[in-house]
C-alpha positions in Angstrom: 155.1 175.7 92.3 153.0 172.7 91.5 153.9 170.8 88.3 150.8 170.4 86.2 150.3 168.7 82.9 147.5 169.2 80.3 145.0 166.4 80.2 141.9 165.5 78.3 138.5 167.1 79.2 136.9 165.3 82.1 133.1 165.1 82.7 131.7 164.1 86.1 128.2 163.4 87.3 126.6 166.0 89.5 127.1 165.6 93.2 129.8 166.0 95.8 132.3 164.2 93.6 131.9 166.5 90.7 135.1 167.9 89.3 136.1 170.3 86.5 138.9 169.8 84.1 142.0 168.6 86.0 145.6 168.0 85.0 146.7 164.4 85.0 149.7 162.1 85.1 153.0 162.8 86.9 156.7 162.9 86.1 159.6 162.1 88.3 162.6 164.4 88.7 166.1 164.1 90.0 166.3 163.1 93.7 167.6 165.6 96.2 170.3 165.0 98.7 169.3 163.1 101.9 168.4 165.6 104.6 167.5 165.0 108.2 163.6 165.1 108.7 162.2 168.1 110.5 161.0 167.8 114.0 157.4 168.7 113.2 154.9 166.2 111.9 152.9 166.7 108.7 150.5 169.6 109.1 146.8 169.1 108.7 145.5 170.2 105.4 144.9 169.2 101.8 148.4 170.0 100.4 151.8 169.0 101.6 155.2 170.8 101.3 158.7 169.5 101.1 159.9 168.5 104.5 156.5 167.4 105.9 156.4 164.0 107.6 153.4 161.8 107.1 152.6 159.1 109.6 156.0 159.6 111.2 157.5 157.7 108.2 157.3 159.4 104.9 159.2 162.7 104.3 157.8 164.7 101.4 160.5 165.7 98.9 158.5 167.4 96.1 155.2 167.5 94.4 155.1 165.5 91.2 151.7 166.3 89.7 148.0 166.4 90.2 145.4 163.8 89.1 141.7 163.4 89.1 141.5 162.4 92.8 144.4 164.2 94.3 148.0 165.1 94.5 151.1 163.0 93.9 154.3 163.6 95.8 157.8 162.1 95.8 158.5 160.9 99.4 161.4 159.4 101.2 160.5 156.3 103.2 162.5 156.8 106.5 162.2 153.2 107.4 164.1 152.3 104.2 166.6 155.1 105.0 167.1 153.5 108.4 167.7 150.1 106.7 170.2 151.8 104.3 168.1 150.9 101.3 169.9 152.5 98.3 166.5 153.6 96.8 164.3 154.7 99.7 161.9 156.8 97.5 158.2 156.1 96.9 155.3 158.0 95.3 152.5 159.2 97.6 149.0 160.0 96.4 146.7 162.0 98.7 143.1 163.1 98.4 142.6 166.7 97.7 140.1 169.3 96.5 136.5 168.0 96.2 137.6 164.4 96.8 139.1 165.3 100.2 135.7 166.8 101.2 133.7 164.0 99.6 132.4 161.8 102.5 133.4 158.6 100.7 136.7 159.9 99.4 138.5 157.8 102.0 136.7 154.7 100.8 137.3 155.6 97.1 141.1 155.9 97.6 141.1 152.6 99.6 139.3 150.9 96.7 141.9 152.3 94.3 144.6 150.8 96.4 142.8 147.5 96.8 142.3 147.2 93.0 145.9 148.0 92.2 147.3 145.8 95.0 145.3 142.8 93.6 147.2 143.2 90.3 150.8 142.0 89.9 151.9 142.7 86.4 155.0 144.5 85.0 152.8 146.8 83.0 150.7 148.0 86.0 152.0 150.4 88.6 152.6 148.7 92.0 150.7 150.0 95.0 152.3 149.3 98.4 149.9 150.6 101.1 146.8 152.6 102.0 146.6 154.6 105.2 145.7 157.8 106.9 147.3 160.4 109.1 144.6 162.4 110.8 142.6 164.0 108.0 145.2 163.0 105.4 144.4 159.9 103.4 147.1 158.5 101.2 148.4 155.7 99.0 152.1 154.8 98.7 153.2 153.3 95.4 156.4 152.7 93.4 158.2 155.8 92.2 158.3 155.7 88.4 161.2 157.2 86.5 160.5 158.3 83.0 157.7 160.3 81.4 153.9 160.1 80.8 153.0 158.8 77.4 150.9 161.9 76.8 154.0 164.1 77.0 156.0 161.9 74.8 153.3 161.9 72.1 153.4 165.7 72.1 157.2 165.9 71.8 157.7 166.5 68.1 161.5 166.4 68.6 161.4 162.8 69.7 159.0 160.8 67.6 158.5 157.2 68.5 160.0 154.7 66.1 158.3 151.5 65.0 159.9 149.3 67.6 158.9 151.7 70.4 155.3 152.0 69.3 155.0 148.2 69.1 156.5 147.8 72.6 154.2 150.4 74.1 151.1 148.9 72.4 151.9 145.4 73.5 152.7 146.5 77.0 149.5 148.4 77.5 147.4 145.5 75.9 149.2 143.0 78.2 148.6 145.0 81.4 145.0 145.8 80.6 144.4 142.2 79.5 145.7 141.0 82.8 143.4 143.4 84.7 140.4 142.1 82.7 141.3 138.5 83.5 141.3 139.5 87.2 137.8 140.9 86.9 138.6 144.6 86.8 137.6 147.3 84.3 140.0 150.3 84.4 137.3 152.7 82.9 139.8 155.5 82.2 142.3 154.3 79.6 144.0 157.3 78.0 147.6 158.5 77.2 147.9 160.4 80.5 147.2 157.2 82.4 150.2 155.4 80.8 153.7 156.0 82.1 156.8 155.2 80.1 159.7 153.9 82.2 163.3 154.7 81.5 163.5 151.3 79.8 160.6 152.2 77.5 158.2 149.8 79.1 154.7 151.2 79.7 152.8 151.0 83.0 149.1 151.6 83.5 148.2 154.2 86.2 145.2 155.3 88.1 142.7 152.6 89.0 140.8 155.3 90.9 137.5 154.7 89.0 138.1 151.0 88.2 135.2 148.7 88.6 135.2 145.2 89.8 132.9 142.6 88.3 130.6 142.8 91.3 129.2 146.2 92.3 130.6 147.4 95.6 127.6 148.0 98.0 129.5 150.6 100.1 131.2 152.6 97.4 131.4 152.1 93.6 132.9 154.4 91.0 129.5 154.4 89.3 128.5 156.7 92.2 131.0 159.3 91.1 130.5 158.9 87.3 133.7 160.5 86.3 135.0 159.7 82.8 137.2 161.1 80.0 134.7 162.0 77.3 136.8 161.5 74.2 138.0 158.0 75.3 134.7 156.8 76.8 132.6 154.4 74.8 129.0 155.2 73.8 127.7 152.9 76.5 129.7 154.7 79.2 128.5 158.0 77.9 124.9 156.7 78.2 125.5 155.9 81.9 125.9 152.1 81.6 128.2 150.2 83.9 131.6 149.8 82.2 132.6 146.4 80.9 136.0 145.2 79.5 134.7 146.0 76.0 134.5 149.6 77.0 138.1 149.6 78.0 138.7 148.1 74.5 137.1 151.2 72.9 139.4 153.5 74.9 142.4 151.3 74.1 141.5 151.5 70.4 141.5 155.3 70.6 144.9 155.2 72.4 146.5 152.8 69.9 145.2 154.9 67.0 146.8 158.0 68.6 150.0 156.1 69.3 150.4 155.3 65.6 148.6 158.2 63.9 149.6 161.0 66.3 145.9 162.0 66.6 142.7 160.9 68.1 140.7 158.8 65.6 137.7 161.1 65.8 139.5 164.4 66.6 138.4 164.2 70.2 134.7 164.0 69.3 132.9 161.9 71.9 131.9 158.4 70.7 128.1 159.1 70.8 128.5 162.1 68.6 131.0 160.4 66.4 128.5 157.6 65.9 125.6 159.9 65.1 127.9 161.8 62.6 129.0 158.4 61.1 132.6 159.4 61.5 135.2 156.9 60.2 138.9 157.2 61.0 141.6 157.3 58.3 144.1 154.7 59.4 147.8 155.5 59.1 150.2 153.6 56.9 152.4 152.5 59.8 149.7 150.2 61.0 149.7 146.9 59.2 146.6 145.5 57.5 146.0 143.1 60.4 146.6 145.8 63.1 144.3 148.3 61.3 141.5 145.7 61.3 142.1 145.0 65.0 142.0 148.7 65.9 139.0 149.3 63.7 137.0 146.6 65.5 138.1 148.0 68.9 136.7 151.4 67.8 133.2 149.9 66.9 130.5 152.1 68.3 128.4 149.0 69.5 129.8 147.1 72.4 128.7 143.8 70.8 130.9 144.6 67.7 134.1 145.2 69.8 136.4 142.6 71.3 135.2 141.2 74.6 138.4 142.2 76.4 142.0 143.4 75.8 143.4 139.9 75.5 141.2 139.3 72.5 142.3 142.6 71.0 145.9 141.6 71.6 145.5 138.3 69.8 144.0 140.1 66.8 146.6 142.9 66.9 149.5 140.4 66.9 147.9 137.9 64.5 149.9 136.8 61.5 148.8 138.3 58.2 148.0 135.2 56.2 147.5 137.3 53.1 151.2 138.1 53.3 151.9 134.4 53.1 149.6 134.2 50.1 151.4 137.1 48.4 154.7 135.5 49.3 153.6 132.2 47.6 152.3 134.1 44.6 155.6 136.0 44.4 157.5 132.8 44.6 155.4 131.2 41.9 155.9 134.3 39.7 159.6 134.1 40.3 159.6 130.4 39.4 157.6 131.1 36.2 160.1 133.9 35.3 163.0 131.7 36.0 161.4 128.9 33.9 160.7 131.4 31.1 164.3 132.7 31.2 165.7 129.2 31.3 163.4 128.1 28.5 164.5 131.1 26.4 168.1 130.0 27.0 167.2 126.4 26.2 165.4 127.4 23.0 168.5 129.5 21.9 170.7 126.6 22.7 168.4 124.2 20.9 168.3 126.5 17.8 172.1 126.6 17.8 172.3 122.8 17.9 170.1 122.6 14.7 172.7 124.5 12.7 175.8 123.0 11.1 179.2 124.4 11.6 179.0 126.9 8.7 175.7 128.2 9.8 176.8 128.7 13.3 179.8 130.6 12.0 177.5 132.8 9.9 175.3 133.6 12.9 178.4 134.5 15.0 179.8 136.7 12.2 176.4 138.5 11.6 176.0 139.2 15.3 179.6 140.4 15.6 179.2 142.7 12.6 175.9 144.0 13.8 177.4 144.9 17.2 180.2 146.8 15.4 177.7 148.7 13.3 175.6 149.5 16.4 178.7 150.9 18.2 179.2 153.2 15.2 175.5 154.0 15.1 175.0 152.5 11.7 171.5 151.5 12.8 170.1 150.2 9.5 173.2 148.1 8.8 173.2 146.8 12.4 169.5 145.8 12.1 170.2 144.0 8.8 172.9 141.9 10.4 170.9 141.0 13.5 167.9 140.0 11.4 170.1 137.9 9.2 171.4 136.1 12.3 167.8 135.5 13.4 166.9 134.0 10.0 169.4 131.3 10.7 168.5 130.9 14.4 165.2 132.7 15.4 166.1 132.1 19.1 169.6 133.6 19.2 169.7 135.7 22.3 172.5 138.0 21.2 170.8 138.9 17.9 167.5 139.6 19.6 169.2 141.8 22.2 171.1 143.6 19.5 167.9 144.5 17.6 166.3 145.8 20.8 169.4 147.9 21.4 169.2 149.4 17.9 165.7 150.6 18.6 166.6 151.9 22.1 169.7 153.7 20.7 167.5 155.4 18.0 165.0 156.4 20.6 167.7 158.1 22.7 169.3 160.0 19.8 166.4 161.0 17.5 163.6 163.5 18.0 160.4 161.6 18.8 158.6 163.0 15.8 161.2 161.2 13.5 161.1 157.8 15.1 158.0 156.3 13.4 159.5 157.0 9.9 162.9 155.7 10.9 161.5 152.4 12.3 159.4 152.0 9.1 162.6 152.2 7.1 164.1 149.5 9.3 161.1 147.3 8.8 161.3 147.8 5.0 165.1 147.2 4.8 164.9 144.1 6.9 161.8 142.8 5.0 159.9 142.8 8.3 156.8 144.5 6.9 153.4 142.7 6.6 153.5 138.9 6.5 156.9 138.5 4.7 157.9 134.9 5.6 161.6 135.8 5.2 161.5 137.9 8.4 161.8 135.9 11.7 158.8 136.3 14.0 161.1 137.5 16.9 162.5 140.3 14.7 159.1 141.2 13.4 157.7 141.5 17.0 160.6 143.7 18.1 160.2 146.2 15.2 156.4 146.1 15.2 156.2 146.9 18.9 158.6 149.8 18.4 156.5 151.0 15.4 153.3 150.9 17.4 154.8 152.7 20.4 156.1 155.5 18.2 153.2 155.8 15.8 152.1 159.4 15.3 148.7 160.4 16.7 145.7 160.3 14.4 
């Protein structure tokens, strides 16, 4: 039974290359035991079966999946078996369906192989060869072990963590940026065309509708016109020849889905999203800088997007200078607080030095007695002792802290309705009402703040 995976809706231009919705991407499975190849050669036809031999060299092991242009199989390279290669397996892509009947299907697959072979990058699948066996046209490429990104994104039991998302994003950007630097536009960037290896490294697949900078006079993907609607830019939907900036739009959609778990416009095509003035809501797991980069990639006008994936990558990985500014501001605030704290300590120390020995003894005794009264919850007596200490040394830290503790203890023990009257009694007993010069300003501020906070409503 063929293994098929769900994929995005595909729209194709009318003509012999027109296709309906097709499943995409492929997944590798456990290798089977080595078996002797059958005596018969690969049978003519569109589909292959396990045991078929292609070109006298490749033994079909199993079908891996179905893509836009054909079928993908796992095959054993018998030359590698002969050479005792410990890993003799390859992936084989053949034309099938409408593409097999399409007069230029042979040329289309050759162009895919040519494009992929021109790219040597760790984040792009390696294509080994292009050939035919009778009516059968095929590519051989590296056999990937892992899973399609699209399936991983749908697996709620295995959510990607922050490090995995960043690795995937950087890998895709790097591979696509390399392709753009070589003059190629992929033209079909989407999750089902990204494969996650067992090491978590992503690889770009399917350069079947890629365009070179110069139009091919014999066959060009523009002649087929296939595209994935919800990842295609407005310009591609309008029939314009794809440019790197159009890959950037699709990459913006992919990155948004990678981080948010959903398409930025809920799979609404870009031309409709633009007319409806849709705006994506960016997820919190994208940093400010990353959100700005993805937002620009999703611009509906080509001129407003990055010119290629490398430019997007630089913006996506740029340092957030605002964080540096916030860091400096935080450091400055910490320095101010430290200075304030140290100045408070210095003032207290300076106030103590202004006292003679008897006065210092009086302050210490008042504070000690106030703390004892506070422990017994004699709040009025405690407040009187702390205020008395502050009259001698307005900056004494222990006395100020003791008076604050009196108010806090009352707040925790008394009904809120009784607090204003109780604090008013403290103000009166300590002579901290009005402008009484006998009350130190520090004590007056503490009690006045407590009175304001607990004043009954009008």
